[in-house]
LUMLUM-442875 format. One record per residue (C-alpha): residue number from 1; residue in three letters; chain; x, y, z. Coordinates in steps of 0.02 Angstrom, whole numbers. Each point is the difference from the previous one (the first is absolute). Layout:
<midrens>
<k=NUM; r=ala; c=A; px=X; py=Y; pz=Z>;
...
</midrens>
This chain:
<midrens>
<k=1; r=met; c=A; px=-336; py=1630; pz=1150>;
<k=2; r=arg; c=A; px=7; py=-2; pz=-183>;
<k=3; r=ile; c=A; px=-113; py=-120; pz=-96>;
<k=4; r=ala; c=A; px=-40; py=-31; pz=-180>;
<k=5; r=trp; c=A; px=-155; py=-51; pz=-89>;
<k=6; r=val; c=A; px=-77; py=-33; pz=-179>;
<k=7; r=arg; c=A; px=-136; py=99; pz=-85>;
<k=8; r=thr; c=A; px=-78; py=-106; pz=-127>;
<k=9; r=asp; c=A; px=-151; py=-31; pz=-102>;
<k=10; r=val; c=A; px=20; py=-192; pz=-15>;
<k=11; r=pro; c=A; px=-90; py=-105; pz=-29>;
<k=12; r=gln; c=A; px=-131; py=114; pz=-66>;
<k=13; r=lys; c=A; px=108; py=73; pz=-153>;
<k=14; r=met; c=A; px=136; py=-138; pz=-25>;
<k=15; r=leu; c=A; px=70; py=76; pz=-161>;
<k=16; r=thr; c=A; px=-10; py=182; pz=41>;
<k=17; r=ala; c=A; px=0; py=-5; pz=192>;
<k=18; r=arg; c=A; px=101; py=117; pz=96>;
<k=19; r=ser; c=A; px=134; py=-72; pz=101>;
<k=20; r=glu; c=A; px=107; py=126; pz=112>;
<k=21; r=ile; c=A; px=111; py=-22; pz=140>;
<k=22; r=trp; c=A; px=-18; py=131; pz=132>;
<k=23; r=thr; c=A; px=94; py=42; pz=163>;
<k=24; r=gly; c=A; px=-45; py=113; pz=150>;
<k=25; r=ile; c=A; px=44; py=15; pz=180>;
<k=26; r=val; c=A; px=-133; py=-55; pz=146>;
<k=27; r=asp; c=A; px=-26; py=141; pz=109>;
<k=28; r=pro; c=A; px=-81; py=-48; pz=169>;
<k=29; r=asn; c=A; px=-85; py=164; pz=16>;
<k=30; r=asp; c=A; px=-41; py=-11; pz=176>;
<k=31; r=gly; c=A; px=-107; py=-155; pz=-20>;
<k=32; r=ala; c=A; px=-77; py=32; pz=-169>;
<k=33; r=pro; c=A; px=133; py=-62; pz=-115>;
<k=34; r=arg; c=A; px=19; py=66; pz=-176>;
<k=35; r=ile; c=A; px=118; py=-18; pz=-153>;
<k=36; r=val; c=A; px=102; py=152; pz=-34>;
<k=37; r=asp; c=A; px=136; py=28; pz=-138>;
<k=38; r=ala; c=A; px=-79; py=-120; pz=-118>;
<k=39; r=arg; c=A; px=69; py=-2; pz=-170>;
<k=40; r=arg; c=A; px=6; py=-110; pz=-154>;
<k=41; r=leu; c=A; px=167; py=-102; pz=-22>;
<k=42; r=val; c=A; px=-42; py=-110; pz=-157>;
<k=43; r=gly; c=A; px=-130; py=-48; pz=-118>;
<k=44; r=arg; c=A; px=-52; py=-95; pz=-152>;
<k=45; r=ser; c=A; px=62; py=145; pz=-108>;
<k=46; r=asp; c=A; px=181; py=-35; pz=57>;
<k=47; r=phe; c=A; px=-23; py=-168; pz=-89>;
<k=48; r=tyr; c=A; px=-84; py=59; pz=-157>;
<k=49; r=gly; c=A; px=-167; py=-54; pz=76>;
<k=50; r=leu; c=A; px=53; py=-183; pz=5>;
<k=51; r=ala; c=A; px=30; py=-40; pz=181>;
<k=52; r=met; c=A; px=-102; py=-25; pz=156>;
<k=53; r=leu; c=A; px=87; py=58; pz=170>;
<k=54; r=glu; c=A; px=3; py=-68; pz=161>;
<k=55; r=pro; c=A; px=117; py=83; pz=150>;
<k=56; r=gln; c=A; px=86; py=-128; pz=106>;
<k=57; r=asp; c=A; px=124; py=77; pz=138>;
<k=58; r=phe; c=A; px=112; py=148; pz=29>;
<k=59; r=arg; c=A; px=171; py=-49; pz=-32>;
<k=60; r=pro; c=A; px=111; py=-6; pz=165>;
<k=61; r=pro; c=A; px=103; py=51; pz=73>;
<k=62; r=asp; c=A; px=-34; py=189; pz=-35>;
<k=63; r=glu; c=A; px=-176; py=-32; pz=-95>;
<k=64; r=gln; c=A; px=23; py=123; pz=-140>;
<k=65; r=glu; c=A; px=-56; py=-114; pz=-133>;
<k=66; r=leu; c=A; px=-171; py=-93; pz=-20>;
<k=67; r=leu; c=A; px=17; py=-174; pz=-71>;
<k=68; r=phe; c=A; px=-153; py=-48; pz=-108>;
<k=69; r=thr; c=A; px=-45; py=-125; pz=-131>;
<k=70; r=ala; c=A; px=-55; py=57; pz=-181>;
<k=71; r=tyr; c=A; px=-118; py=-146; pz=-57>;
<k=72; r=ala; c=A; px=0; py=-38; pz=-175>;
<k=73; r=trp; c=A; px=151; py=113; pz=-33>;
<k=74; r=arg; c=A; px=131; py=-109; pz=-93>;
<k=75; r=gly; c=A; px=-99; py=-151; pz=75>;
<k=76; r=gly; c=A; px=1; py=79; pz=170>;
<k=77; r=glu; c=A; px=148; py=95; pz=82>;
<k=78; r=ala; c=A; px=57; py=33; pz=182>;
<k=79; r=met; c=A; px=32; py=192; pz=-10>;
<k=80; r=gly; c=A; px=58; py=137; pz=125>;
<k=81; r=val; c=A; px=-47; py=185; pz=-20>;
<k=82; r=asp; c=A; px=111; py=137; pz=97>;
<k=83; r=leu; c=A; px=-116; py=98; pz=120>;
<k=84; r=glu; c=A; px=106; py=168; pz=-30>;
<k=85; r=ser; c=A; px=54; py=-6; pz=-181>;
<k=86; r=gly; c=A; px=-143; py=-121; pz=-75>;
<k=87; r=ala; c=A; px=132; py=-97; pz=-92>;
<k=88; r=ile; c=A; px=-79; py=-168; pz=-39>;
<k=89; r=arg; c=A; px=119; py=-165; pz=-3>;
<k=90; r=asn; c=A; px=-38; py=-163; pz=-66>;
<k=91; r=tyr; c=A; px=86; py=-146; pz=113>;
<k=92; r=thr; c=A; px=-47; py=-149; pz=-84>;
<k=93; r=arg; c=A; px=6; py=37; pz=-200>;
<k=94; r=ser; c=A; px=-65; py=-163; pz=-64>;
<k=95; r=pro; c=A; px=-134; py=-47; pz=-121>;
<k=96; r=trp; c=A; px=-82; py=-114; pz=147>;
<k=97; r=tyr; c=A; px=-122; py=44; pz=132>;
<k=98; r=glu; c=A; px=74; py=74; pz=163>;
<k=99; r=glu; c=A; px=-89; py=59; pz=151>;
<k=100; r=ile; c=A; px=113; py=76; pz=135>;
<k=101; r=glu; c=A; px=-46; py=-49; pz=172>;
<k=102; r=gly; c=A; px=111; py=5; pz=161>;
<k=103; r=val; c=A; px=158; py=108; pz=1>;
<k=104; r=thr; c=A; px=155; py=-34; pz=118>;
<k=105; r=pro; c=A; px=33; py=98; pz=147>;
<k=106; r=asp; c=A; px=145; py=88; pz=-83>;
<k=107; r=gly; c=A; px=-91; py=38; pz=-166>;
<k=108; r=arg; c=A; px=122; py=-86; pz=-112>;
<k=109; r=tyr; c=A; px=-108; py=-159; pz=-50>;
<k=110; r=ala; c=A; px=-185; py=-22; pz=-17>;
<k=111; r=phe; c=A; px=-99; py=-158; pz=-18>;
<k=112; r=val; c=A; px=-104; py=-2; pz=-162>;
<k=113; r=glu; c=A; px=-141; py=-133; pz=-54>;
<k=114; r=arg; c=A; px=61; py=-57; pz=-180>;
<k=115; r=glu; c=A; px=-94; py=-110; pz=-136>;
<k=116; r=phe; c=A; px=62; py=-32; pz=-172>;
<k=117; r=thr; c=A; px=-149; py=75; pz=-74>;
<k=118; r=arg; c=A; px=-42; py=161; pz=-99>;
<k=119; r=arg; c=A; px=-184; py=-2; pz=34>;
<k=120; r=leu; c=A; px=-83; py=141; pz=79>;
<k=121; r=ser; c=A; px=-46; py=-106; pz=150>;
<k=122; r=pro; c=A; px=118; py=-149; pz=50>;
<k=123; r=arg; c=A; px=-80; py=-172; pz=9>;
<k=124; r=gly; c=A; px=79; py=-63; pz=152>;
<k=125; r=pro; c=A; px=163; py=-102; pz=-19>;
<k=126; r=ile; c=A; px=88; py=143; pz=97>;
<k=127; r=asp; c=A; px=165; py=-11; pz=97>;
<k=128; r=leu; c=A; px=103; py=121; pz=108>;
<k=129; r=trp; c=A; px=155; py=86; pz=-66>;
<k=130; r=leu; c=A; px=114; py=120; pz=75>;
<k=131; r=ala; c=A; px=33; py=159; pz=-105>;
<k=132; r=arg; c=A; px=153; py=108; pz=45>;
<k=133; r=leu; c=A; px=-63; py=185; pz=11>;
<k=134; r=asp; c=A; px=161; py=74; pz=-88>;
<k=135; r=gly; c=A; px=-71; py=12; pz=-179>;
<k=136; r=ser; c=A; px=93; py=-155; pz=-67>;
<k=137; r=gly; c=A; px=-155; py=-112; pz=-26>;
<k=138; r=glu; c=A; px=81; py=-137; pz=91>;
<k=139; r=leu; c=A; px=-131; py=-123; pz=75>;
<k=140; r=val; c=A; px=39; py=-161; pz=105>;
<k=141; r=arg; c=A; px=-135; py=-129; pz=-1>;
<k=142; r=met; c=A; px=-25; py=-61; pz=185>;
<k=143; r=thr; c=A; px=-162; py=-122; pz=-19>;
<k=144; r=trp; c=A; px=-50; py=-136; pz=-100>;
<k=145; r=phe; c=A; px=-184; py=-28; pz=45>;
<k=146; r=ser; c=A; px=-62; py=28; pz=-174>;
<k=147; r=glu; c=A; px=87; py=-162; pz=-71>;
<k=148; r=tyr; c=A; px=-132; py=-100; pz=93>;
<k=149; r=arg; c=A; px=-162; py=19; pz=-97>;
<k=150; r=gly; c=A; px=-132; py=95; pz=78>;
<k=151; r=phe; c=A; px=109; py=110; pz=119>;
<k=152; r=gly; c=A; px=105; py=149; pz=19>;
<k=153; r=ala; c=A; px=70; py=128; pz=123>;
<k=154; r=asn; c=A; px=-60; py=175; pz=45>;
<k=155; r=asn; c=A; px=18; py=153; pz=114>;
<k=156; r=pro; c=A; px=160; py=-13; pz=73>;
<k=157; r=val; c=A; px=40; py=121; pz=167>;
<k=158; r=val; c=A; px=173; py=13; pz=61>;
<k=159; r=ser; c=A; px=27; py=-11; pz=190>;
<k=160; r=pro; c=A; px=72; py=164; pz=73>;
<k=161; r=asp; c=A; px=166; py=-84; pz=42>;
<k=162; r=cys; c=A; px=15; py=-73; pz=-179>;
<k=163; r=arg; c=A; px=14; py=-176; pz=55>;
<k=164; r=ser; c=A; px=-155; py=-73; pz=-67>;
<k=165; r=val; c=A; px=-155; py=24; pz=-115>;
<k=166; r=leu; c=A; px=-183; py=-31; pz=30>;
<k=167; r=phe; c=A; px=-89; py=-55; pz=-164>;
<k=168; r=gly; c=A; px=-164; py=-83; pz=-61>;
<k=169; r=leu; c=A; px=-22; py=-167; pz=-88>;
<k=170; r=arg; c=A; px=-102; py=62; pz=-165>;
<k=171; r=glu; c=A; px=-134; py=-118; pz=-78>;
<k=172; r=thr; c=A; px=12; py=12; pz=-181>;
<k=173; r=gly; c=A; px=-172; py=49; pz=-75>;
<k=174; r=gly; c=A; px=-66; py=94; pz=167>;
<k=175; r=gly; c=A; px=-25; py=170; pz=33>;
<k=176; r=his; c=A; px=138; py=131; pz=-3>;
<k=177; r=gly; c=A; px=104; py=-5; pz=150>;
<k=178; r=asn; c=A; px=-77; py=-165; pz=71>;
<k=179; r=ser; c=A; px=95; py=-106; pz=110>;
<k=180; r=arg; c=A; px=-9; py=-176; pz=66>;
<k=181; r=gly; c=A; px=116; py=1; pz=131>;
<k=182; r=leu; c=A; px=139; py=121; pz=71>;
<k=183; r=tyr; c=A; px=197; py=-45; pz=-11>;
<k=184; r=val; c=A; px=144; py=66; pz=80>;
<k=185; r=tyr; c=A; px=162; py=17; pz=-116>;
<k=186; r=asp; c=A; px=156; py=-7; pz=100>;
<k=187; r=leu; c=A; px=116; py=114; pz=-93>;
<k=188; r=glu; c=A; px=154; py=-21; pz=117>;
<k=189; r=thr; c=A; px=20; py=-194; pz=-34>;
<k=190; r=ser; c=A; px=-62; py=-3; pz=-188>;
<k=191; r=ser; c=A; px=156; py=-13; pz=-123>;
<k=192; r=leu; c=A; px=-106; py=100; pz=-126>;
<k=193; r=thr; c=A; px=8; py=164; pz=109>;
<k=194; r=pro; c=A; px=116; py=131; pz=-81>;
<k=195; r=ser; c=A; px=160; py=12; pz=114>;
<k=196; r=asp; c=A; px=-32; py=197; pz=18>;
<k=197; r=leu; c=A; px=-188; py=-16; pz=39>;
<k=198; r=cys; c=A; px=-15; py=116; pz=148>;
<k=199; r=ala; c=A; px=185; py=-21; pz=35>;
<k=200; r=val; c=A; px=-17; py=168; pz=96>;
<k=201; r=ser; c=A; px=-146; py=22; pz=108>;
<k=202; r=val; c=A; px=-111; py=161; pz=20>;
<k=203; r=asp; c=A; px=103; py=55; pz=143>;
<k=204; r=gly; c=A; px=168; py=-11; pz=-91>;
<k=205; r=thr; c=A; px=61; py=-157; pz=88>;
<k=206; r=asn; c=A; px=71; py=-151; pz=-117>;
<k=207; r=arg; c=A; px=-118; py=-133; pz=-21>;
<k=208; r=arg; c=A; px=117; py=-135; pz=-82>;
</midrens>
C-alpha cells in the first residue's frame, strides 16, 4: 500500500519551483482512507536546484528503492533512491535525455525513453532503450522509430512474465506522452534482448 508522489509548484514558478518526491502508506482507516508515515525522499536541493523530479515505480522484487527521473539533470537521468538509507543512484549517467519507464519484474533492467538532446524538454525523436540497473550505465537500444521523420516510441510497460513490452507510437511535435497507436514488443524472439533479461523469474525459477 506504499505510494509515491511529487509536491511541486510547476508551472507557476518554473525556475524556483519546489519539486520533491514524497512517499507514504495508504491506511484504509475503516473506509476513510488516509496517508500515514509520509516523508520526503528527495528534492531539487539534492541536485543543486537544477532537476525537476518524477517518480516512476518501486523497484521489484523487494521494492526497497524508488525509481524516478531527474529532468534537466545532465540532460535527464534515470535515478533511484533507497527508501531506508536515502542513498541516490544514477543509472544512466549520460549527457542525453533519459526518462525511466517500465521496470522488469526481477528489477535488474528498466526501459527508458532516450533522445539525443540536452534540451530541458525533448523535441520528440525518442526511442526505447534498456538500462541495466547495476550502476554500470549500460544501455541497449531496442527501437528505431525515430529514424523515420515525425515518429518516436514511448511509455513502455513490461509484462509481468517479462515476455513482452507494450508501448506507444509517439508523434513528434505532439503533446507530452501522446500516442498514435499501441504496439507489443516480443522480447522472447528479439535478437536485441539481452540474454540475461529476466533469466530468473520472480518466483526463482529459470526463464532461459
